[in-house]
Backbone as a ProteinNet text record, in pm:
[ID]
protein_1_A
[PRIMARY]
MKGKVQCPLGQQRGRLIPLPERLNIVDMLRNAMKQGARKAQACQVIGISVRTLQRWRNNCHNAPLADKRSTAVRNAPSNKLSDAERQRCQRYFRLTTFCYFKMSSFC
[TERTIARY]
-5824.8	-5939.8	-6058.1	-6128.9	-6244.8	-6362.9	-6444.4	-6567.5	-6674.1	-6793	-6903.2	-6931.9	-6966.2	-6998.8	-7137.8	-7148.5	-7278.5	-7351.3	-7474.8	-7553.3	-7588.7	-7552	-7587.9	-7738.6	-7813.8	-7958.8	-8013.5	-7928.8	-7965.9	-8059.9	-8060.4	-8152.1	-8079.9	-8151.8	-8094.9	-8119.2	-8059.8	-8082.9	-8229.8	-8278.2	-8415.4	-8516.2	-8469.2	-8558.3	-8641.2	-8754.2	-8842.7	-8809.5	-8752.7	-8713.7	-8820.1	-8885.6	-8993.4	-8942.6	-9032.9	-8996.8	-8932.1	-8982.2	-8915.4	-8768.9	-8742.6	-8605.1	-8520.5	-8579.6	-8508.6	-8471.8	-8568.4	-8542.1	-8425.5	-8423.3	-8315.5	-8181	-8178.4	-8053.9	-8003.6	-8093.9	-8053.6	-8001.9	-8066.3	-8021.9	-7882.5	-7860	-7726.5	-7620.3	-7654.4	-7559.1	-7530.7	-7634	-7613.2	-7518.2	-7541.2	-7454.6	-7311.4	-7294.6	-7159.8	-7088.5	-7162.6	-7099.8	-7069.2	-7150.4	-7120.4	-6991.6	-6964.8	-6844.4	-6723.6	-6739.2	-6624.5	-6616.3	-6711.2	-6706.8	-6745.6	-6689.5	-6727	-6855.1	-6932.2	-7063.5	-7053.1	-6962	-6949.6	-6910.2	-6816.4	-6772.2	-6881.1	-6953.7	-7062.2	-7172.9	-7205.4	-7308.1	-7263.8	-7135.5	-7084.2	-7095	-7065	-7073.7	-7218.1	-7311.5	-7453.6	-7504.8	-7453.3	-7495.9	-7586.3	-7580.7	-7657.7	-7562.3	-7605.5	-7521.1	-7549.3	-7455.9	-7474.6	-7596.2	-7613.2	-7727.8	-7859.5	-7864.8	-7985.5	-8015.1	-7912.6	-7930.3	-7982.7	-7930	-7977.1	-8124	-8164.1	-8304.3	-8395.2	-8350.1	-8429.8	-8450	-8351.7	-8358.4	-8391.7	-8454.2	-8478.7	-8605.4	-8605.3	-8713.1	-8657.7	-8738.1	-8686.9	-8646.1	-8698.3	-8666	-8555.7	-8503.9	-8401.2	-8447.7	-8576.3	-8629.6	-8654.9	-8633.5	-8655.9	-8800.1	-8815.8	-8947.9	-8991.5	-9121.3	-9174.5	-9161.5	-9144.1	-9136.1	-9275.9	-9292.1	-9425.1	-9456.7	-9366.1	-9392.8	-9511.9	-9526.6	-9633.9	-9771.4	-9778.3	-9907.1	-9931.1	-9844.7	-9856.5	-9979.7	-10042.9	-10156.5	-10099.5	-10128	-10073.9	-10187.1	-10161.4	-10259.4	-10267.6	-10383.3	-10399.1	-10315.1	-10258.4	-10178.7	-10263.6	-10199.5	-10273.4	-10328.2	-10272.1	-10318.6	-10415.4	-10467.6	-10562.1	-10693.9	-10752.1	-10879.3	-10991.8	-11083.7	-11203.6	-11292.6	-11394.9	-11485.2	-11556.1	-11596.1	-11664.2	-11569.7	-11445	-11347.2	-11319.5	-11310.4	-11283.9	-11399.4	-11523	-11638.7	-11643.9	-11610.7	-11608.7	-11503.5	-11386.3	-11280.7	-11327	-11390.2	-11435.3	-11540.3	-11633.3	-11733.3	-11665.8	-11567.2	-11497.8	-11421.2	-11353.7	-11271.4	-11352.3	-11480.6	-11565	-11607.6	-11574.1	-11607	-11538.4	-11585.1	-11531.1	-11384.5	-11337.4	-11197.2	-11103.7	-11146.8	-11059.9	-11105.6	-11200.2	-11258.6	-11159.4	-11045.8	-10948.8	-10852.1	-10858.9	-10769.1	-10839.7	-10762.3	-10819.1	-10846.6	-10953.9	-10991.9	-10885.2	-10823.2	-10723.6	-10600.7	-10577.6	-10461.2	-10484.4	-10608.2	-10638.2	-10670.6	-10751.7	-10798.6	-10757.1
22942.8	22937.6	22877.7	22788.1	22725.3	22821.1	22809.4	22886.5	22817.2	22870.4	22808	22671.6	22578.6	22444.4	22448.1	22399.4	22392.5	22268.2	22283.1	22171.8	22078.6	21951.9	21857.5	21840.6	21877.6	21869.8	21978.7	22076.5	22179.3	22285.5	22307	22403.8	22489.4	22583.9	22676.8	22629.8	22702.5	22674.1	22692.3	22615.7	22628.8	22562.8	22486.6	22424.2	22314.8	22287	22182.8	22054.6	21959	21832.5	21729.3	21672.4	21576.8	21452.6	21387.4	21271.5	21159	21122.9	21015.1	21047.8	21175	21215.4	21210.7	21248.7	21239.9	21095.6	21005.4	20863.5	20814.6	20855.9	20816.5	20871	20997.3	21059.6	20991.4	20967.1	20902.4	20761.8	20691.6	20557.1	20560.5	20656.1	20668.9	20700.8	20789.6	20824.3	20704.7	20627.3	20507.1	20410	20387.4	20296.1	20347.4	20476.1	20533.4	20518.3	20541.1	20530.6	20385.4	20290.9	20148.6	20108.8	20174.8	20143.4	20223	20299.8	20365.1	20515.5	20575.3	20720.4	20788.8	20906.2	20983.3	21059.7	21077.8	21140.3	21280.6	21360.9	21500.2	21507.4	21423.3	21426.2	21374.4	21271.8	21219	21323.3	21391.9	21496.7	21610.9	21645.7	21753.9	21716.8	21591.7	21547.3	21555.1	21515	21517.6	21661.4	21748.3	21887.7	21926	21850.9	21886.5	21894.7	21956.8	21964.5	21844.3	21817.7	21709.6	21741.4	21867.7	21908.8	21878.4	21897.3	21864.3	21715.6	21634.2	21489.4	21455.4	21521.4	21497	21536.2	21648.7	21691	21592.1	21542.8	21448.5	21317.6	21279.8	21152.5	21171.7	21281.2	21317.7	21251.6	21121.6	21048.6	20916.6	20839.9	20720.5	20609.6	20611.1	20504.3	20542.8	20663.5	20714.7	20715.4	20717.6	20726.7	20873.9	20917.3	21058.2	21099.1	21217.3	21273.3	21355.8	21362.9	21446.4	21593.3	21678.9	21822.1	21874.3	21946.7	21990.9	22133.2	22197.5	22335.7	22344.9	22245.7	22254.5	22228.2	22162.9	22132.6	22211.7	22306	22382.7	22472.9	22486.9	22578.2	22713.4	22812.4	22946.2	23042.3	23132.2	23234.3	23338.9	23402.4	23510.9	23629.7	23706.4	23822.2	23924.5	23996.4	24092.2	24209.1	24236.3	24349.4	24306.5	24184.2	24136.4	24212	24247.7	24319.3	24226.1	24279.7	24203	24198.9	24114.7	24105.8	24239	24306.7	24436.1	24539.4	24542.7	24637	24605.4	24478.1	24436.8	24477.6	24456.3	24496.3	24647.3	24722.7	24867.9	24912.5	24849.4	24882.3	24850.1	24735	24695.3	24793.2	24837.7	24937.1	25066.8	25109.9	25235.4	25226	25113.9	25102.3	25069.6	25043.6	25023.5	25156.1	25266	25397.3	25414.3	25505.8	25524.9	25564.8	25625.1	25666.1	25546	25433.9	25316.4	25202	25225.9	25117.5	25053.8	25115.1	25060	24962.3	24951.9	24863.2	24734.1	24629.7	24503.4	24514.1	24453.5	24458.3	24388.1	24285.6	24209.2	24293.1	24400.6	24484	24572.6	24582.7	24665.3	24582.6	24480.9	24404.4	24259.8
11588.2	11675.1	11599.1	11662.8	11600.9	11598.6	11494.6	11489.1	11571.3	11566.5	11638.1	11577.1	11661.3	11614.6	11552.9	11429.9	11364.6	11413.1	11445.4	11495.2	11379.8	11390.2	11284.2	11268.7	11370.1	11359.5	11268.2	11234.3	11138.4	11191.1	11322.5	11379	11481.5	11539.6	11636.1	11778.5	11874	12014.8	12048.3	12146.1	12189.9	12098.1	12005.1	11908.4	11975.4	11919.4	11969	11894.1	11964.2	11901.2	11935.4	11833.9	11860.1	11934.1	12006.5	12087.6	12006.6	11886.6	11812.1	11779.8	11749.5	11722	11849.9	11962.6	12090.9	12122.4	12100.6	12125.9	12041	11915.6	11825	11872.4	11913.3	11959.4	12086.1	12182.1	12307.3	12279.4	12186.6	12151	12088.2	11998.3	11937.3	12042.3	12137.1	12242.2	12333.4	12366.7	12447.8	12379.2	12249.7	12174.1	12168.9	12148.2	12141.5	12275.5	12384.8	12517.2	12553.1	12505.3	12527	12455.6	12343.8	12266.5	12313.7	12420.9	12481.6	12465.1	12396.6	12379.7	12510.4	12533.1	12651	12622	12727.2	12712.4	12654.1	12706.2	12661.1	12513.6	12473.1	12333.5	12239.9	12282	12198.9	12183.1	12291.1	12283.7	12192.9	12199.2	12114.7	11967.6	11934.3	11794.6	11745.5	11829.6	11791.6	11783.8	11869.2	11865.9	11980.7	12090.2	12208.8	12327.1	12434.4	12552.8	12642.9	12732.1	12828.7	12915.9	12948	13029.7	12958.7	12827.6	12752	12762.4	12749.3	12762.1	12901.5	13002.6	13138.8	13154	13096.6	13104	13032.4	12917.2	12841	12916.2	12996.7	13067.4	13214.6	13249.1	13388.6	13442.9	13445.3	13512	13562.8	13630.9	13698.6	13601.8	13479.2	13384.5	13286.5	13296.1	13204	13058.9	13036.5	12901	12870.3	12746.5	12712.4	12737	12790.6	12815.6	12695.6	12674.3	12567.1	12606.8	12508	12532.5	12561	12669.8	12711.1	12668.3	12593.3	12551.9	12458.2	12368.6	12269.9	12330	12445.7	12506.9	12635	12665.3	12790	12787.1	12901.4	12916.2	12955.4	12873.7	12899	12932.5	13024.2	13060	12950.2	12940.1	12843.4	12889.1	12795.7	12835	12910.6	12999.2	13083.1	13001.4	12885.8	12805.3	12694.2	12701.7	12600.9	12613.9	12498.7	12499	12542.6	12619.8	12654.6	12530.7	12533.7	12418.8	12393	12499.1	12484	12421.2	12467.5	12411.3	12264.8	12233.8	12096.4	12004.3	12048.5	11967.8	11948.7	12053.4	12042.9	11941	11943.8	11846.5	11705.1	11688.8	11555.7	11502.4	11586.7	11543.2	11502.1	11579.2	11550.7	11418.8	11396.1	11276.5	11151.3	11166.3	11047.9	10985	11048	10993	10858.5	10779.7	10644.4	10645.1	10752.7	10760.5	10751.6	10807.6	10814.9	10725.3	10636.2	10557.7	10459.9	10434.3	10340.7	10407.2	10538.2	10612.4	10648.8	10668.4	10715.4	10864.3	10907.9	11049	11135	11082.2	11160.7	11192	11119.9	11149.3	11271.7	11315.7	11432	11555.6	11541.8	11658.4	11646.5
[MASK]
+++++++++++++++++++++++++++++++++++++++++++++++++++++++++++++++++++++++++++++++++++++++++++++++++++++++++++

């Protein structure tokens, strides 16, 4: 029985692959498929799934899209302290009882 396939990219699932590297991978896969390789086998050798390749080329020009995770606008967590709450915590933790701790460990 075969073990897990190690990714030649040297990283784990869900990794952020920069656009220049995506362009290179898509170009290598295109060349391999022009020379007769099957898409699934070529993707397996590179270390990505066929579905990943489809997501990367999911536009009208079939050019790889940039990953939008790094530039996504995210909402603040619902349990984030307000500025007033944060200041109150900081005043409380400045007491002599907590003076040996760093402020960043509390707020």
